[in-house]
C-alpha atoms as a printed R data frame, in Angstrom:
    type eleno elety resid chain resno       x       y       z
1   ATOM     1    CA   MET     A     1 -78.454 -19.345 -36.079
2   ATOM     2    CA   ARG     A     2 -76.477 -16.385 -34.794
3   ATOM     3    CA   TYR     A     3 -74.500 -16.183 -38.053
4   ATOM     4    CA   ARG     A     4 -77.260 -16.966 -40.557
5   ATOM     5    CA   ALA     A     5 -77.425 -13.375 -41.844
6   ATOM     6    CA   LEU     A     6 -73.644 -13.067 -42.308
7   ATOM     7    CA   PRO     A     7 -73.670 -14.073 -46.026
8   ATOM     8    CA   LEU     A     8 -76.450 -11.546 -46.632
9   ATOM     9    CA   TYR     A     9 -74.624  -8.670 -44.952
10  ATOM    10    CA   SER     A    10 -71.330  -9.632 -46.609
11  ATOM    11    CA   PHE     A    11 -72.812  -9.705 -50.113
12  ATOM    12    CA   ALA     A    12 -74.678  -6.466 -49.415
13  ATOM    13    CA   HIS     A    13 -71.339  -4.929 -48.386
14  ATOM    14    CA   PHE     A    14 -69.902  -5.904 -51.758
15  ATOM    15    CA   TRP     A    15 -72.942  -4.567 -53.616
16  ATOM    16    CA   VAL     A    16 -73.120  -1.236 -51.757
17  ATOM    17    CA   ASP     A    17 -69.431  -0.508 -52.360
18  ATOM    18    CA   PHE     A    18 -69.698  -1.716 -55.963
19  ATOM    19    CA   SER     A    19 -72.682   0.577 -56.516
20  ATOM    20    CA   CYS     A    20 -71.030   3.639 -55.005
21  ATOM    21    CA   ALA     A    21 -67.778   3.178 -56.926
22  ATOM    22    CA   MET     A    22 -69.632   2.617 -60.192
23  ATOM    23    CA   LEU     A    23 -71.829   5.668 -59.687
24  ATOM    24    CA   LEU     A    24 -69.069   8.082 -58.660
25  ATOM    25    CA   LEU     A    25 -66.192   6.944 -60.868
26  ATOM    26    CA   GLY     A    26 -68.079   6.414 -64.113
27  ATOM    27    CA   GLY     A    27 -68.684   9.103 -66.712
28  ATOM    28    CA   ALA     A    28 -67.268  12.152 -64.934
29  ATOM    29    CA   ALA     A    29 -64.235  14.223 -65.895
30  ATOM    30    CA   GLU     A    30 -61.065  13.286 -64.046
31  ATOM    31    CA   GLY     A    31 -60.964  16.357 -61.800
32  ATOM    32    CA   GLU     A    32 -64.633  16.005 -60.886
33  ATOM    33    CA   LYS     A    33 -64.112  12.321 -60.107
34  ATOM    34    CA   LEU     A    34 -61.394  13.163 -57.604
35  ATOM    35    CA   PHE     A    35 -63.444  15.813 -55.801
36  ATOM    36    CA   THR     A    36 -66.685  13.860 -55.712
37  ATOM    37    CA   PHE     A    37 -64.879  10.736 -54.500
38  ATOM    38    CA   LEU     A    38 -63.192  12.774 -51.746
39  ATOM    39    CA   LEU     A    39 -66.571  14.154 -50.660
40  ATOM    40    CA   TYR     A    40 -68.062  10.669 -50.841
41  ATOM    41    CA   ASN     A    41 -65.313   9.255 -48.637
42  ATOM    42    CA   PHE     A    42 -65.876  11.965 -46.035
43  ATOM    43    CA   PHE     A    43 -69.563  11.115 -45.710
44  ATOM    44    CA   ALA     A    44 -68.995   7.367 -46.088
45  ATOM    45    CA   PHE     A    45 -66.257   7.014 -43.470
46  ATOM    46    CA   ALA     A    46 -65.814  10.120 -41.288
47  ATOM    47    CA   VAL     A    47 -69.564  10.488 -40.678
48  ATOM    48    CA   GLN     A    48 -69.864   6.885 -39.495
49  ATOM    49    CA   MET     A    49 -68.717   7.960 -36.045
50  ATOM    50    CA   PRO     A    50 -71.724  10.188 -35.158
51  ATOM    51    CA   LEU     A    51 -74.089   7.886 -37.059
52  ATOM    52    CA   GLY     A    52 -72.720   4.916 -35.125
53  ATOM    53    CA   LEU     A    53 -73.378   6.671 -31.819
54  ATOM    54    CA   LEU     A    54 -76.916   7.493 -32.941
55  ATOM    55    CA   ALA     A    55 -77.501   3.868 -33.961
56  ATOM    56    CA   ASP     A    56 -76.261   2.705 -30.566
57  ATOM    57    CA   TYR     A    57 -78.763   4.982 -28.860
58  ATOM    58    CA   LEU     A    58 -81.744   4.145 -31.096
59  ATOM    59    CA   GLY     A    59 -80.979   0.472 -31.833
60  ATOM    60    CA   GLY     A    60 -82.306  -1.358 -34.887
61  ATOM    61    CA   GLU     A    61 -79.164  -2.444 -36.759
62  ATOM    62    CA   ARG     A    62 -81.072  -4.026 -39.661
63  ATOM    63    CA   LYS     A    63 -83.160  -0.885 -40.161
64  ATOM    64    CA   VAL     A    64 -79.997   1.228 -40.246
65  ATOM    65    CA   ALA     A    65 -78.325  -1.106 -42.761
66  ATOM    66    CA   ALA     A    66 -81.457  -1.288 -44.933
67  ATOM    67    CA   LEU     A    67 -81.822   2.507 -44.893
68  ATOM    68    CA   GLY     A    68 -78.226   2.726 -46.083
69  ATOM    69    CA   CYS     A    69 -79.005   0.460 -49.054
70  ATOM    70    CA   ILE     A    70 -82.079   2.545 -49.917
71  ATOM    71    CA   LEU     A    71 -80.173   5.827 -49.747
72  ATOM    72    CA   ALA     A    72 -77.387   4.382 -51.921
73  ATOM    73    CA   ALA     A    73 -80.079   3.467 -54.467
74  ATOM    74    CA   VAL     A    74 -81.606   6.960 -54.287
75  ATOM    75    CA   ALA     A    75 -78.158   8.398 -55.074
76  ATOM    76    CA   TRP     A    76 -78.509   6.965 -58.593
77  ATOM    77    CA   GLY     A    77 -81.188   9.590 -59.227
78  ATOM    78    CA   PHE     A    78 -78.631  12.392 -58.835
79  ATOM    79    CA   SER     A    79 -75.236  13.335 -60.215
80  ATOM    80    CA   GLY     A    80 -72.200  15.268 -59.027
81  ATOM    81    CA   LEU     A    81 -72.114  16.491 -55.438
82  ATOM    82    CA   PRO     A    82 -75.670  15.439 -54.452
83  ATOM    83    CA   ALA     A    83 -74.913  11.921 -55.668
84  ATOM    84    CA   ALA     A    84 -71.662  11.863 -53.673
85  ATOM    85    CA   ILE     A    85 -73.400  12.993 -50.482
86  ATOM    86    CA   ALA     A    86 -76.343  10.594 -50.839
87  ATOM    87    CA   ALA     A    87 -74.112   7.646 -51.736
88  ATOM    88    CA   GLY     A    88 -71.694   8.473 -48.915
89  ATOM    89    CA   LEU     A    89 -74.443   8.684 -46.307
90  ATOM    90    CA   GLY     A    90 -75.998   5.482 -47.624
91  ATOM    91    CA   ASN     A    91 -72.663   3.702 -47.417
92  ATOM    92    CA   ALA     A    92 -72.074   5.021 -43.905
93  ATOM    93    CA   LEU     A    93 -75.484   3.876 -42.663
94  ATOM    94    CA   PHE     A    94 -75.038   0.438 -44.192
95  ATOM    95    CA   HIS     A    95 -71.574   0.029 -42.644
96  ATOM    96    CA   VAL     A    96 -72.841   1.087 -39.230
97  ATOM    97    CA   GLY     A    97 -75.773  -1.329 -39.374
98  ATOM    98    CA   GLY     A    98 -73.724  -4.178 -40.794
99  ATOM    99    CA   GLY     A    99 -70.872  -3.490 -38.398
100 ATOM   100    CA   LEU     A   100 -73.251  -3.607 -35.453
101 ATOM   101    CA   TYR     A   101 -74.602  -6.926 -36.691
102 ATOM   102    CA   ALA     A   102 -71.085  -8.364 -36.999
103 ATOM   103    CA   LEU     A   103 -69.965  -7.084 -33.591
104 ATOM   104    CA   ASN     A   104 -73.115  -8.290 -31.854
105 ATOM   105    CA   ALA     A   105 -73.227 -11.656 -33.618
106 ATOM   106    CA   SER     A   106 -69.591 -12.602 -33.044
107 ATOM   107    CA   GLU     A   107 -67.736 -14.022 -30.109
108 ATOM   108    CA   GLY     A   108 -64.455 -13.204 -31.800
109 ATOM   109    CA   CYS     A   109 -62.888 -11.595 -34.869
110 ATOM   110    CA   GLY     A   110 -63.931 -14.088 -37.560
111 ATOM   111    CA   VAL     A   111 -67.375 -12.678 -38.336
112 ATOM   112    CA   LEU     A   112 -65.917  -9.174 -38.615
113 ATOM   113    CA   GLY     A   113 -63.235 -10.360 -41.030
114 ATOM   114    CA   VAL     A   114 -65.766 -12.044 -43.293
115 ATOM   115    CA   PHE     A   115 -68.091  -9.020 -43.214
116 ATOM   116    CA   VAL     A   116 -65.497  -6.352 -44.031
117 ATOM   117    CA   SER     A   117 -63.545  -8.266 -46.683
118 ATOM   118    CA   PRO     A   118 -65.911  -7.973 -49.724
119 ATOM   119    CA   GLY     A   119 -65.882  -4.164 -49.706
120 ATOM   120    CA   ALA     A   120 -62.474  -3.805 -51.355
121 ATOM   121    CA   VAL     A   121 -63.502  -6.139 -54.184
122 ATOM   122    CA   GLY     A   122 -66.714  -4.170 -54.710
123 ATOM   123    CA   ILE     A   123 -64.871  -0.846 -54.980
124 ATOM   124    CA   TYR     A   124 -62.318  -2.280 -57.407
125 ATOM   125    CA   LEU     A   125 -64.862  -3.880 -59.729
126 ATOM   126    CA   GLY     A   126 -67.251  -0.929 -59.582
127 ATOM   127    CA   ALA     A   127 -64.490   1.416 -60.744
128 ATOM   128    CA   LEU     A   128 -63.568  -0.685 -63.816
129 ATOM   129    CA   ALA     A   129 -64.787   0.829 -67.063
130 ATOM   130    CA   PRO     A   130 -65.470  -2.582 -68.703
131 ATOM   131    CA   VAL     A   131 -67.665  -3.604 -65.777
132 ATOM   132    CA   GLN     A   132 -69.515  -0.287 -65.936
133 ATOM   133    CA   GLY     A   133 -70.277  -1.012 -69.574
134 ATOM   134    CA   LEU     A   134 -71.647  -4.467 -68.801
135 ATOM   135    CA   VAL     A   135 -73.798  -3.733 -65.738
136 ATOM   136    CA   PRO     A   136 -76.709  -1.323 -66.355
137 ATOM   137    CA   GLY     A   137 -77.479   1.280 -63.703
138 ATOM   138    CA   PRO     A   138 -81.071   0.086 -63.103
139 ATOM   139    CA   ALA     A   139 -79.765  -3.375 -62.219
140 ATOM   140    CA   VAL     A   140 -77.454  -1.829 -59.633
141 ATOM   141    CA   TRP     A   141 -80.001   0.305 -57.810
142 ATOM   142    CA   LEU     A   142 -82.653  -2.420 -58.065
143 ATOM   143    CA   GLY     A   143 -80.138  -4.770 -56.434
144 ATOM   144    CA   LEU     A   144 -79.709  -2.274 -53.604
145 ATOM   145    CA   LEU     A   145 -83.464  -2.176 -52.993
146 ATOM   146    CA   LEU     A   146 -83.570  -5.980 -52.971
147 ATOM   147    CA   MET     A   147 -80.709  -6.005 -50.458
148 ATOM   148    CA   ALA     A   148 -82.657  -3.589 -48.249
149 ATOM   149    CA   ALA     A   149 -85.755  -5.788 -48.373
150 ATOM   150    CA   ALA     A   150 -83.737  -8.921 -47.620
151 ATOM   151    CA   ILE     A   151 -82.002  -7.293 -44.647
152 ATOM   152    CA   LEU     A   152 -85.321  -6.112 -43.211
153 ATOM   153    CA   ARG     A   153 -86.687  -9.639 -43.573
154 ATOM   154    CA   TRP     A   154 -83.704 -11.783 -42.556
155 ATOM   155    CA   GLY     A   155 -81.126  -9.410 -41.070
156 ATOM   156    CA   ASN     A   156 -81.862  -9.925 -37.382
157 ATOM   157    CA   GLY     A   157 -78.918 -10.410 -35.054
158 ATOM   158    CA   ASN     A   158 -78.255 -10.243 -31.346
159 ATOM   159    CA   PRO     A   159 -79.604  -7.107 -29.627
160 ATOM   160    CA   ASN     A   160 -77.321  -4.263 -28.663
161 ATOM   161    CA   ALA     A   161 -75.941  -4.092 -25.157
162 ATOM   162    CA   ASP     A   162 -77.455  -1.421 -22.924
163 ATOM   163    CA   PHE     A   163 -76.367   1.920 -24.331
164 ATOM   164    CA   THR     A   164 -73.479   3.734 -22.675
165 ATOM   165    CA   PRO     A   165 -70.716   5.718 -24.376
166 ATOM   166    CA   VAL     A   166 -68.469   5.209 -21.336
167 ATOM   167    CA   PRO     A   167 -65.692   2.741 -22.231
168 ATOM   168    CA   THR     A   168 -64.858  -0.314 -20.173
169 ATOM   169    CA   GLY     A   169 -62.192   0.690 -17.684
170 ATOM   170    CA   GLY     A   170 -63.044   4.395 -17.785
171 ATOM   171    CA   SER     A   171 -60.038   6.630 -18.333
172 ATOM   172    CA   ARG     A   172 -57.722   3.603 -18.521
173 ATOM   173    CA   ALA     A   173 -59.300   2.820 -21.902
174 ATOM   174    CA   ALA     A   174 -57.638   5.859 -23.488
175 ATOM   175    CA   ILE     A   175 -54.322   4.109 -24.184
176 ATOM   176    CA   PRO     A   176 -55.693   0.984 -25.930
177 ATOM   177    CA   LEU     A   177 -58.230   3.017 -27.913
178 ATOM   178    CA   LEU     A   178 -55.528   5.456 -29.046
179 ATOM   179    CA   CYS     A   179 -53.276   2.561 -30.028
180 ATOM   180    CA   LEU     A   180 -56.006   0.870 -32.061
181 ATOM   181    CA   PHE     A   181 -56.918   4.198 -33.670
182 ATOM   182    CA   ALA     A   182 -53.274   4.838 -34.581
183 ATOM   183    CA   VAL     A   183 -52.907   1.353 -36.083
184 ATOM   184    CA   VAL     A   184 -55.773   2.028 -38.502
185 ATOM   185    CA   VAL     A   185 -54.411   5.461 -39.444
186 ATOM   186    CA   LEU     A   186 -50.959   3.992 -40.096
187 ATOM   187    CA   ARG     A   187 -52.391   1.078 -42.101
188 ATOM   188    CA   ALA     A   188 -54.275   3.520 -44.333
189 ATOM   189    CA   VAL     A   189 -51.242   5.788 -44.791
190 ATOM   190    CA   VAL     A   190 -49.000   2.884 -45.792
191 ATOM   191    CA   GLY     A   191 -51.690   1.318 -47.992
192 ATOM   192    CA   GLY     A   192 -52.252   4.599 -49.813
193 ATOM   193    CA   ALA     A   193 -48.528   4.850 -50.578
194 ATOM   194    CA   PHE     A   194 -48.128   1.444 -52.248
195 ATOM   195    CA   GLN     A   195 -46.206   1.874 -55.517
196 ATOM   196    CA   PHE     A   196 -45.287  -1.657 -56.495
197 ATOM   197    CA   PRO     A   197 -43.833  -1.908 -60.024
198 ATOM   198    CA   TRP     A   198 -46.262  -4.744 -60.806
199 ATOM   199    CA   LYS     A   199 -49.335  -3.029 -59.325
200 ATOM   200    CA   GLY     A   200 -50.902  -2.079 -62.667
201 ATOM   201    CA   ASP     A   201 -50.640  -5.597 -64.082
202 ATOM   202    CA   LEU     A   202 -51.850  -7.452 -60.982
203 ATOM   203    CA   GLY     A   203 -54.420  -5.015 -59.607
204 ATOM   204    CA   PHE     A   204 -57.140  -7.602 -59.120
205 ATOM   205    CA   TRP     A   205 -54.757  -9.959 -57.308
206 ATOM   206    CA   LEU     A   206 -53.729  -7.064 -55.077
207 ATOM   207    CA   VAL     A   207 -57.363  -6.425 -54.143
208 ATOM   208    CA   LEU     A   208 -57.876 -10.133 -53.457
209 ATOM   209    CA   ALA     A   209 -54.847 -10.037 -51.154
210 ATOM   210    CA   VAL     A   210 -56.421  -7.146 -49.228
211 ATOM   211    CA   ALA     A   211 -59.815  -8.856 -48.944
212 ATOM   212    CA   GLY     A   212 -58.381 -12.293 -48.208
213 ATOM   213    CA   GLY     A   213 -56.105 -10.929 -45.523
214 ATOM   214    CA   LYS     A   214 -58.999  -9.325 -43.663
215 ATOM   215    CA   ALA     A   215 -61.054 -12.518 -43.715
216 ATOM   216    CA   ALA     A   216 -58.137 -14.813 -42.831
217 ATOM   217    CA   GLY     A   217 -56.938 -12.573 -40.019
218 ATOM   218    CA   GLY     A   218 -60.236 -12.719 -38.169
219 ATOM   219    CA   LEU     A   219 -60.681 -16.462 -38.592
220 ATOM   220    CA   LEU     A   220 -57.110 -17.246 -37.530
221 ATOM   221    CA   ALA     A   221 -57.320 -14.911 -34.536
222 ATOM   222    CA   ASP     A   222 -60.268 -16.897 -33.207
223 ATOM   223    CA   ARG     A   223 -58.266 -20.127 -33.458
224 ATOM   224    CA   LEU     A   224 -54.774 -18.996 -32.483
225 ATOM   225    CA   GLY     A   225 -55.345 -15.874 -30.408
226 ATOM   226    CA   ARG     A   226 -55.243 -12.220 -31.350
227 ATOM   227    CA   LEU     A   227 -51.773 -11.464 -29.997
228 ATOM   228    CA   ARG     A   228 -50.208 -14.377 -31.861
229 ATOM   229    CA   VAL     A   229 -51.878 -13.461 -35.123
230 ATOM   230    CA   ALA     A   230 -50.955  -9.783 -34.698
231 ATOM   231    CA   ALA     A   231 -47.304 -10.654 -34.127
232 ATOM   232    CA   ALA     A   232 -47.095 -13.283 -36.867
233 ATOM   233    CA   SER     A   233 -48.983 -11.339 -39.547
234 ATOM   234    CA   LEU     A   234 -47.246  -7.997 -39.100
235 ATOM   235    CA   GLY     A   235 -43.867  -9.662 -38.652
236 ATOM   236    CA   LEU     A   236 -44.406 -11.572 -41.901
237 ATOM   237    CA   ALA     A   237 -45.591  -8.381 -43.598
238 ATOM   238    CA   ALA     A   238 -42.494  -6.455 -42.507
239 ATOM   239    CA   VAL     A   239 -40.122  -9.132 -43.842
240 ATOM   240    CA   SER     A   240 -42.070  -9.596 -47.088
241 ATOM   241    CA   PHE     A   241 -42.222  -5.858 -47.784
242 ATOM   242    CA   LEU     A   242 -38.441  -5.831 -48.047
243 ATOM   243    CA   GLY     A   243 -38.765  -7.894 -51.231
244 ATOM   244    CA   SER     A   244 -42.078  -6.435 -52.389
245 ATOM   245    CA   ASP     A   245 -40.744  -5.507 -55.837
246 ATOM   246    CA   LEU     A   246 -41.317  -9.205 -56.544
247 ATOM   247    CA   PRO     A   247 -45.048  -9.868 -57.072
248 ATOM   248    CA   ALA     A   248 -45.205 -12.988 -54.891
249 ATOM   249    CA   LEU     A   249 -43.600 -11.306 -51.883
250 ATOM   250    CA   GLY     A   250 -45.530  -8.085 -52.429
251 ATOM   251    CA   LEU     A   251 -48.879  -9.884 -52.507
252 ATOM   252    CA   LEU     A   252 -47.925 -11.879 -49.416
253 ATOM   253    CA   ALA     A   253 -46.964  -8.667 -47.624
254 ATOM   254    CA   VAL     A   254 -50.280  -6.987 -48.466
255 ATOM   255    CA   PHE     A   255 -52.226 -10.099 -47.441
256 ATOM   256    CA   ALA     A   256 -50.449 -10.282 -44.064
257 ATOM   257    CA   PHE     A   257 -50.611  -6.513 -43.492
258 ATOM   258    CA   ASN     A   258 -54.413  -6.523 -43.773
259 ATOM   259    CA   MET     A   259 -54.958  -9.457 -41.418
260 ATOM   260    CA   THR     A   260 -55.119  -7.090 -38.447
261 ATOM   261    CA   MET     A   261 -58.213  -5.152 -39.530
262 ATOM   262    CA   PRO     A   262 -60.801  -7.337 -37.738
263 ATOM   263    CA   LEU     A   263 -58.527  -7.440 -34.673
264 ATOM   264    CA   THR     A   264 -58.681  -3.673 -34.294
265 ATOM   265    CA   LEU     A   265 -62.454  -3.602 -34.778
266 ATOM   266    CA   TRP     A   266 -63.046  -6.370 -32.252
267 ATOM   267    CA   GLY     A   267 -60.737  -4.714 -29.709
268 ATOM   268    CA   ALA     A   268 -62.532  -1.367 -30.017
269 ATOM   269    CA   GLY     A   269 -65.911  -3.111 -29.720
270 ATOM   270    CA   ARG     A   270 -64.844  -4.836 -26.505
271 ATOM   271    CA   ILE     A   271 -63.766  -1.523 -24.985
272 ATOM   272    CA   LEU     A   272 -66.937   0.306 -26.085
273 ATOM   273    CA   ARG     A   273 -69.323  -2.541 -25.258
274 ATOM   274    CA   GLY     A   274 -72.307  -0.229 -24.839
275 ATOM   275    CA   ALA     A   275 -71.535   1.798 -27.980
276 ATOM   276    CA   LYS     A   276 -70.264  -0.642 -30.614
277 ATOM   277    CA   GLY     A   277 -71.538   1.506 -33.462
278 ATOM   278    CA   LEU     A   278 -69.367   4.308 -32.110
279 ATOM   279    CA   ALA     A   279 -66.436   1.873 -31.913
280 ATOM   280    CA   PHE     A   280 -66.903   0.884 -35.561
281 ATOM   281    CA   GLY     A   281 -67.256   4.518 -36.628
282 ATOM   282    CA   LEU     A   282 -64.237   5.607 -34.608
283 ATOM   283    CA   LEU     A   283 -61.987   3.289 -36.590
284 ATOM   284    CA   THR     A   284 -63.551   4.164 -39.949
285 ATOM   285    CA   PHE     A   285 -62.823   7.803 -39.083
286 ATOM   286    CA   ALA     A   286 -59.214   6.737 -38.486
287 ATOM   287    CA   LEU     A   287 -59.277   5.040 -41.889
288 ATOM   288    CA   PHE     A   288 -60.470   8.268 -43.496
289 ATOM   289    CA   LEU     A   289 -57.728  10.311 -41.825
290 ATOM   290    CA   GLY     A   290 -55.042   7.889 -42.940
291 ATOM   291    CA   ALA     A   291 -56.359   7.737 -46.498
292 ATOM   292    CA   LEU     A   292 -56.811  11.512 -46.801
293 ATOM   293    CA   PRO     A   293 -53.322  12.238 -48.223
294 ATOM   294    CA   ALA     A   294 -53.809   9.642 -50.960
295 ATOM   295    CA   LEU     A   295 -57.308  11.002 -51.720
296 ATOM   296    CA   LEU     A   296 -55.813  14.483 -52.078
297 ATOM   297    CA   GLY     A   297 -52.924  13.208 -54.186
298 ATOM   298    CA   VAL     A   298 -50.363  14.203 -51.560
299 ATOM   299    CA   PRO     A   299 -47.398  11.797 -51.383
300 ATOM   300    CA   THR     A   300 -46.736  10.501 -47.868
301 ATOM   301    CA   MET     A   301 -43.659   8.339 -48.450
302 ATOM   302    CA   PRO     A   302 -41.503   7.140 -51.346
303 ATOM   303    CA   GLY     A   303 -42.278   3.780 -52.906
304 ATOM   304    CA   SER     A   304 -39.847   1.909 -50.712
305 ATOM   305    CA   GLY     A   305 -40.177  -1.618 -49.373
306 ATOM   306    CA   GLY     A   306 -38.059  -0.596 -46.406
307 ATOM   307    CA   LEU     A   307 -40.499   2.154 -45.441
308 ATOM   308    CA   TYR     A   308 -43.457  -0.191 -45.856
309 ATOM   309    CA   ALA     A   309 -41.649  -2.645 -43.581
310 ATOM   310    CA   ALA     A   310 -41.099   0.120 -41.020
311 ATOM   311    CA   GLY     A   311 -44.838   0.882 -41.182
312 ATOM   312    CA   ALA     A   312 -45.646  -2.764 -40.499
313 ATOM   313    CA   ALA     A   313 -43.217  -2.822 -37.563
314 ATOM   314    CA   GLY     A   314 -44.750   0.346 -36.130
315 ATOM   315    CA   SER     A   315 -48.211  -1.150 -36.550
316 ATOM   316    CA   LEU     A   316 -47.080  -4.252 -34.670
317 ATOM   317    CA   TYR     A   317 -45.868  -2.214 -31.709
318 ATOM   318    CA   LEU     A   318 -49.066  -0.164 -31.536
319 ATOM   319    CA   LEU     A   319 -51.411  -3.106 -32.044
320 ATOM   320    CA   TYR     A   320 -49.654  -5.401 -29.585
321 ATOM   321    CA   THR     A   321 -49.667  -2.637 -26.966
322 ATOM   322    CA   GLY     A   322 -53.321  -1.837 -27.607
323 ATOM   323    CA   LEU     A   323 -54.475  -5.451 -27.436
324 ATOM   324    CA   LYS     A   324 -52.464  -6.137 -24.275
325 ATOM   325    CA   GLU     A   325 -53.895  -3.057 -22.575
326 ATOM   326    CA   GLU     A   326 -57.400  -3.937 -23.764
327 ATOM   327    CA   ASP     A   327 -57.061  -7.448 -22.288
328 ATOM   328    CA   CYS     A   328 -56.276  -5.859 -18.924
329 ATOM   329    CA   LEU     A   329 -59.507  -3.842 -19.121
330 ATOM   330    CA   THR     A   330 -61.838  -6.618 -20.208
């Protein structure tokens, strides 16, 4: 019963991201697309941190998630900057509410992996011009309103822990939190720099590798242990990146590289037990910081499999250290 709303939240995640990408990347001039999408990403990801803290204090995860769906639907009544702000805030509220559900419902990383994985597919499909031509706008925003109603009706999960922004372990929590934060920043920097020669031809398979890695990483971590999965996945990613000019090895590398996402979220949630919305928002803020160079069109590293491998190795060191230190706290 604890997981009965997981399919609902997961599909809503897909639909919210699909809606926002379709709204912001369809029909605008190229320069305007870039600016509005940058503004959208700021409100969608950086603002999750204060919204997450507010949700922790007020409670009501399903109301927060449903409000996010409604605001994302309202964004379809605007264009340009107002649409970007409304859609970004709607996305942020939905992620905070859905993230709280996943963190409260789970006893491990698996639920988180399943919840976060559909978002990448939604963004990819929503940005495709052929899909935009097939799916009418009214169907998209009506779907968002139906998602909001369904979440309000069936989106109950476990209640929040008693609110406290003080992390488990007090000041000793600084090192594991910083390590987990740095892992997410590094993952976003490396991911934004991917320049595989086959990327344009196999874009959908690349997105499936990202989404599948997130889901598989959480499920495997619950069976095999987080430290084992962290070591195996990032080790495999580092080796595979060295041959990532080949599509099979490149897709395997991306799949393995993304397996750690639910591990970082679960670790932060265990440290900030009384402020799990803040924990979720803290790492989405890290994601925004790491993705910022790519959003601005600033190159961060050459398209080199060796540098991607070095990024995976650095992620392994930071994640393993963070998870070990977090285990000592909890």
